[in-house]
C-alpha positions as CSV (number, residue, x, y, z in Angstrom):
1,M,0.0,0.0,0.0
2,S,1.3,3.5,-0.8
3,L,2.0,5.9,2.0
4,Q,-1.0,8.1,0.9
5,G,-3.2,4.9,1.2
6,L,-1.8,4.2,4.6
7,R,-2.6,7.8,5.7
8,A,-6.0,7.5,4.2
9,A,-6.7,4.1,5.9
10,T,-5.9,5.5,9.2
11,G,-8.4,8.3,8.9
12,A,-6.2,10.5,11.0
13,A,-5.2,14.0,10.3
14,L,-1.5,14.0,10.1
15,P,-0.1,17.6,10.4
16,K,3.0,18.5,8.4
17,R,3.6,21.6,10.7
18,L,5.0,20.2,13.9
19,D,5.9,23.4,15.9
20,A,6.7,21.5,19.1
21,L,9.4,19.6,17.3
22,T,10.8,23.0,15.7
23,S,11.2,24.4,19.3
24,L,12.9,21.1,20.6
25,R,15.5,21.7,18.0
26,F,16.6,24.8,19.9
27,F,16.8,23.0,23.3
28,A,19.0,20.3,21.6
29,A,21.2,23.0,20.1
30,F,21.6,24.8,23.5
31,A,22.4,21.5,25.1
32,V,25.3,21.1,22.7
33,F,26.3,24.7,23.4
34,T,26.3,24.1,27.1
35,H,28.5,21.0,26.8
36,H,31.1,23.0,24.7
37,F,30.8,26.0,27.1
38,T,31.4,24.0,30.3
39,G,34.0,21.9,28.6
40,L,35.4,18.5,29.9
41,G,36.7,18.2,33.4
42,G,37.3,21.8,33.8
43,K,40.2,21.5,31.2
44,T,38.4,23.0,28.3
45,G,35.5,25.4,27.7
46,F,34.9,28.9,28.9
47,G,33.9,28.1,32.5
48,R,32.4,25.2,34.7
49,S,29.4,25.5,37.1
50,P,29.4,22.8,39.8
51,L,25.7,23.1,39.8
52,I,25.3,21.5,36.3
53,F,28.8,19.8,35.7
54,P,29.3,16.9,35.0
55,Y,25.8,16.6,33.8
56,S,26.3,19.2,31.1
57,E,28.6,16.9,29.4
58,I,25.6,14.8,28.2
59,G,24.6,17.9,26.0
60,G,27.2,16.8,23.5
61,H,24.6,13.9,22.6
62,G,22.2,16.6,21.6
63,V,23.4,15.7,18.2
64,T,21.7,12.2,18.8
65,F,18.4,13.9,19.0
66,F,19.0,15.6,15.7
67,F,19.9,12.4,14.0
68,V,16.6,10.7,15.4
69,L,14.7,13.9,14.5
70,S,16.0,13.9,10.9
71,G,14.9,10.3,10.3
72,F,11.4,11.0,11.8
73,L,10.8,14.2,9.8
74,M,12.1,13.0,6.4
75,M,9.8,10.1,6.7
76,W,6.9,12.3,8.1
77,V,7.0,14.5,4.8
78,Y,8.1,11.6,2.4
79,K,6.7,11.9,-1.0
80,P,6.9,8.6,-2.8
81,G,6.6,9.9,-6.3
82,E,9.2,12.5,-5.9
83,H,12.2,12.5,-7.9
84,P,15.3,11.8,-5.7
85,G,17.1,14.7,-7.5
86,S,14.5,17.1,-6.1
87,F,15.1,15.9,-2.4
88,W,18.8,16.0,-2.8
89,W,18.5,19.5,-4.3
90,R,16.6,20.8,-1.4
91,R,19.1,19.3,1.1
92,V,21.9,21.2,-0.6
93,G,20.0,24.4,-0.4
94,R,19.2,23.9,3.1
95,I,22.5,23.1,4.6
96,W,25.3,24.6,2.5
97,P,24.8,28.3,2.3
98,A,24.7,28.8,6.0
99,H,27.6,26.3,6.6
100,L,29.8,28.2,4.1
101,V,29.1,31.4,5.6
102,A,29.7,30.2,9.2
103,L,33.1,28.3,8.0
104,P,35.2,31.5,8.0
105,L,34.5,32.1,11.7
106,G,35.3,28.6,12.4
107,V,38.5,28.7,10.5
108,Y,39.5,32.0,12.4
109,A,38.5,30.5,15.8
110,Y,40.0,26.9,15.4
111,Y,43.1,27.8,13.4
112,I,44.0,31.5,13.1
113,A,43.3,32.5,16.8
114,A,44.6,29.2,18.0
115,H,47.8,29.6,16.1
116,K,47.5,26.2,14.4
117,P,48.6,25.5,11.0
118,I,46.0,24.7,8.3
119,E,46.2,21.2,6.8
120,W,44.4,22.0,3.6
121,W,43.3,18.6,2.6
122,S,41.6,18.1,5.8
123,L,39.9,21.7,5.7
124,I,38.7,21.1,2.1
125,S,37.1,17.9,3.2
126,S,35.0,19.7,5.8
127,V,33.9,22.2,3.2
128,F,32.3,19.3,1.2
129,L,31.2,17.6,4.5
130,V,33.0,14.4,3.9
131,Q,35.7,14.8,6.7
132,T,34.3,11.9,9.0
133,W,35.1,9.4,6.2
134,F,38.9,9.8,6.6
135,P,40.8,8.7,9.7
136,H,43.8,10.8,9.3
137,V,42.2,14.4,8.9
138,T,44.0,17.1,11.0
139,P,42.8,18.2,13.4
140,T,40.5,15.4,14.4
141,L,37.4,17.7,13.5
142,P,38.8,19.9,10.7
143,G,37.2,23.2,9.5
144,N,34.2,24.2,11.6
145,E,34.5,21.5,14.2
146,V,30.9,21.1,14.8
147,T,30.1,20.3,11.1
148,W,31.2,16.6,11.6
149,T,27.6,15.9,12.4
150,L,26.5,17.3,8.9
151,S,28.9,14.9,7.4
152,V,26.9,12.2,9.3
153,E,23.6,13.7,8.0
154,L,24.9,13.8,4.4
155,L,25.0,10.0,4.2
156,F,21.4,9.8,5.4
157,Y,20.3,12.3,2.9
158,A,22.0,10.4,0.2
159,M,20.4,7.2,1.1
160,F,16.9,8.5,2.1
161,P,15.2,8.1,-1.2
162,L,16.0,4.4,-1.1
163,F,15.3,4.0,2.6
164,G,12.0,5.7,2.2
165,W,11.0,3.5,-0.8
166,I,12.0,0.4,1.1
167,A,10.2,1.6,4.4
168,V,6.7,2.1,2.9
169,R,7.2,-1.5,1.4
170,T,8.1,-3.1,4.8
171,R,6.0,-4.2,7.6
172,T,6.3,-2.0,10.8
173,R,7.5,-5.0,12.8
174,Y,10.4,-5.7,10.4
175,L,11.4,-2.1,10.5
176,A,11.4,-2.1,14.2
177,A,13.5,-5.3,14.3
178,A,16.0,-3.9,11.9
179,T,16.1,-0.8,14.1
180,A,16.7,-2.8,17.2
181,L,19.5,-4.8,15.6
182,G,21.1,-1.7,14.4
183,L,21.2,-0.1,17.9
184,I,22.6,-3.4,19.2
185,G,25.2,-3.1,16.4
186,M,26.2,0.3,17.5
187,W,27.0,-1.1,21.0
188,A,29.1,-4.0,19.4
189,V,31.0,-1.7,17.1
190,N,31.8,0.6,20.1
191,W,33.1,-2.4,22.2
192,L,35.2,-3.8,19.5
193,A,36.7,-0.4,18.4
194,V,37.8,0.3,21.8
195,A,38.9,-3.2,22.6
196,H,41.0,-3.6,19.4
197,L,41.9,-0.2,18.0
198,S,44.1,2.6,19.2
199,A,42.2,5.5,20.8
200,P,42.4,7.9,17.8
201,H,41.1,5.1,15.5
202,A,38.3,4.1,17.9
203,S,37.2,7.6,18.0
204,W,37.3,7.9,14.3
205,V,35.2,4.6,14.0
206,M,32.5,6.1,16.3
207,R,32.2,9.4,14.3
208,N,31.9,7.4,10.9
209,P,28.4,8.2,9.4
210,I,27.6,4.4,8.9
211,V,27.6,3.9,12.7
212,Y,24.7,6.5,13.2
213,L,22.3,5.0,10.6
214,P,20.4,3.1,13.4
215,E,19.6,6.5,15.0
216,F,18.0,7.8,11.8
217,L,16.2,4.5,11.2
218,L,14.7,4.7,14.7
219,G,13.2,8.1,13.8
220,L,12.0,6.8,10.5
221,T,10.4,3.7,12.0
222,V,8.4,5.6,14.6
223,A,7.2,8.1,12.1
224,I,5.8,5.5,9.7
225,A,4.3,3.5,12.6
226,L,2.4,6.7,13.5
227,Q,1.3,7.2,9.9
228,R,0.0,3.7,9.8
229,G,-2.2,4.2,12.9
230,W,-0.1,3.0,15.6
231,R,-0.4,4.9,19.0
232,F,1.3,4.8,22.3
233,P,-0.3,6.8,25.3
234,L,2.5,9.0,26.4
235,R,2.5,12.4,28.0
236,P,5.6,14.4,27.2
237,F,6.4,14.9,31.0
238,L,7.3,11.1,31.3
239,P,10.1,10.9,28.7
240,I,11.5,14.3,29.8
241,A,11.7,13.1,33.4
242,L,13.2,9.8,32.3
243,L,15.9,11.7,30.4
244,F,16.8,13.7,33.6
245,V,16.8,10.4,35.6
246,Y,19.1,8.7,33.0
247,V,21.5,11.6,33.0
248,I,21.9,11.6,36.7
249,A,22.2,7.8,36.9
250,Y,24.6,7.9,34.1
251,Y,27.2,10.2,35.7
252,Q,26.7,8.8,39.1
253,G,27.4,5.4,37.8
254,R,30.5,6.6,36.0
255,M,31.8,7.9,39.3
256,R,31.0,4.7,41.3
257,L,31.2,1.6,39.0
258,S,34.1,-0.4,38.0
259,H,36.1,0.5,34.8
260,G,34.4,-2.3,32.8
261,L,30.9,-1.2,33.7
262,V,31.8,2.4,32.9
263,N,32.8,1.3,29.5
264,Q,29.3,-0.5,29.1
265,L,27.7,2.7,30.1
266,D,29.7,4.6,27.5
267,F,29.0,2.1,24.8
268,T,25.2,2.4,25.3
269,V,24.8,6.1,25.9
270,R,24.0,6.9,22.3
271,Q,21.4,4.2,22.0
272,C,19.8,5.3,25.4
273,V,19.6,9.0,24.3
274,A,18.3,8.0,21.0
275,I,15.4,6.0,22.6
276,L,14.6,8.7,25.0
277,S,14.7,11.3,22.2
278,V,12.2,9.4,20.0
279,L,9.9,8.9,23.0
280,I,10.0,12.8,23.5
281,I,9.3,13.2,19.7
282,L,6.7,10.7,20.0
283,A,4.8,12.3,22.8
284,F,4.8,15.7,21.4
285,V,3.8,14.7,18.0
286,Q,0.8,12.7,19.3
287,R,-0.1,15.7,21.2
288,E,-0.1,17.9,18.2
289,M,-2.1,15.2,16.2
290,R,-4.9,15.6,18.9
291,G,-5.0,19.3,18.3
292,L,-3.4,20.2,21.7
293,K,-0.8,23.0,22.1
294,G,1.5,23.8,24.7
295,V,4.5,25.9,25.7
296,L,6.6,24.5,22.9
297,N,4.1,26.0,20.5
298,A,4.8,29.5,21.6
299,K,6.0,31.8,18.8
300,P,9.3,32.7,20.4
301,L,10.3,29.2,21.0
302,V,9.3,28.2,17.6
303,L,11.5,31.1,16.1
304,L,14.5,30.0,18.2
305,G,13.9,26.6,16.8
306,L,14.2,27.9,13.2
307,W,17.3,29.7,14.0
308,S,18.8,26.5,15.7
309,Y,20.8,25.5,12.7
310,G,22.6,28.8,12.7
311,F,23.0,28.6,16.5
312,Y,24.6,25.3,16.2
313,L,26.9,26.2,13.4
314,I,28.4,29.4,15.3
315,H,28.0,28.7,19.0
316,H,31.4,26.7,19.5
317,S,33.4,29.3,17.6
318,V,32.0,32.2,19.7
319,S,32.8,30.2,22.9
320,R,36.3,29.4,21.7
321,L,37.1,33.0,20.8
322,A,35.9,34.1,24.2
323,T,38.1,31.6,25.8
324,Y,41.1,33.0,23.8
325,E,40.2,36.6,24.5
326,W,39.6,36.5,28.3
327,G,40.7,33.1,29.3
328,R,38.7,30.5,31.3
329,M,36.4,31.8,34.0
330,R,36.8,30.5,37.6
331,D,34.8,27.4,38.2
332,N,31.7,28.6,40.2
333,D,28.0,28.9,39.4
334,A,28.3,32.6,38.4
335,V,29.4,30.9,35.1
336,L,25.7,30.2,34.4
337,F,25.0,34.0,34.0
338,T,27.9,34.1,31.4
339,L,26.5,31.0,29.7
340,L,23.0,32.6,29.3
341,G,24.5,35.9,28.1
342,M,26.7,34.2,25.4
343,G,23.7,32.3,24.6
344,L,21.8,35.4,23.9
345,V,24.7,36.8,21.7
346,V,24.8,33.6,19.7
347,A,20.9,33.6,19.4
348,A,21.2,37.1,17.9
349,M,23.9,36.0,15.6
350,S,22.0,32.9,14.5
351,W,18.8,35.3,13.8
352,A,21.0,37.2,11.4
353,L,22.2,34.0,9.7
354,F,18.8,32.8,9.2
355,H,17.1,36.0,8.0
356,F,20.1,37.2,5.7
357,V,21.6,34.0,4.5
358,E,19.9,30.6,5.3
359,E,16.3,31.6,4.4
360,P,16.8,33.8,1.2
361,A,19.4,31.4,0.0
362,E,17.2,28.4,0.5
363,K,14.3,30.3,-1.4
364,W,16.5,31.0,-4.3
365,W,17.8,27.6,-4.5
366,R,14.3,26.0,-4.5
367,K,13.3,28.4,-7.2
368,H,16.0,27.2,-9.5
369,T,15.4,23.4,-8.9
370,P,16.2,21.8,-12.4
371,K,13.0,21.1,-14.3
372,R,14.0,17.5,-14.8
373,F,13.8,17.0,-10.9
374,L,10.3,18.3,-10.9
375,R,8.6,15.4,-12.7
376,K,7.0,12.6,-10.9
377,K,7.8,8.9,-11.7
378,D,4.8,8.9,-14.1
379,G,6.2,11.8,-16.1
380,A,3.7,14.3,-14.9
381,P,5.0,17.7,-13.8
382,A,5.1,18.5,-10.1
383,P,5.2,21.9,-8.4
384,I,8.2,23.1,-6.5
385,P,7.7,21.6,-3.1
386,P,7.1,24.5,-0.3
387,R,9.6,24.7,2.5
388,V,8.4,22.7,5.5
389,E,9.6,24.5,8.7
390,T,10.1,21.2,10.4
391,E,12.2,19.7,7.6
392,P,15.2,18.1,9.3
393,V,18.5,19.7,9.8
394,T,21.2,18.8,12.3
395,A,21.9,21.2,15.0
396,S,22.0,19.3,12.3
397,V,20.6,18.1,11.7
């Protein structure tokens, strides 16, 4: 049965505009920002607050939320008859303009201000977002450091037309089984990499885009399950509370458990965050499907969500430059006020990046979609797809 047929069979209104998910993008991006701001063990970052450290380190896994969200949203707005070239064209227009504009700031922060030499092949690989495929790039995260996640997203974008085609022809239970096996595979790969490879190579393996495909598949599977009429009674409070409990338990466990058990916690953290992320997404989507609105539907939060891609692209560069200019702050809870102040500065910059680069560039790019991409599989012309505000992007997406 086609995807449209499945939607009709459920008799459910499936909204394409999901404002709560747009707002959640900002919170995920801010979590990553908090992780970079507080650093690791007080040795990096601009300042560390004992009130939130080491729990703030989990913010680095905000990118896991974006990987799951990308899989969910791409399946949610999937058009079975769309030309793959049209999908890929939109993805290029969505991510590259802002990425290219933010790149000089990253180069200045990570190379020039840091007085580090530029390894040009590594930098060029980051321009084209293929840096995670090579184990010997220098530094480990070349170019604008945070764009390693865009390199991961790029693989899923490339494969999604095939994934979508397969998904609509596959029973939900089989998709769920494949997802579960993939998440178990992530654990196995992490364990084997740490056990048998050097630390740098193990780290590269766990940044390789292939490793993250199960997280995208998790989002995709839940999206198509909802479209097929599957429902799971769940209020947003529960998965959010579970996330807080998990974060506390994870770091308390790391401080108290044996080395072997700590490794197992680390090998499963991505999967646990991915599952909690999809539960949060599921709860808010089902809420919007029932026509209910909440705090995350407020316009200011939705706008912050729209700016979250730019926020993600520039936040670490700003934090790094501030550290070079003024040095690390003393570790105390007053750091939180600086974190919020810097967050406001980055938000203002991301607003400018969205309004003057990201949005107009995307509109221009869509307007110039090649005509051969605007034909359905039956040869009939198709209109240029409108921009969906919840279209996935890592924060990229």
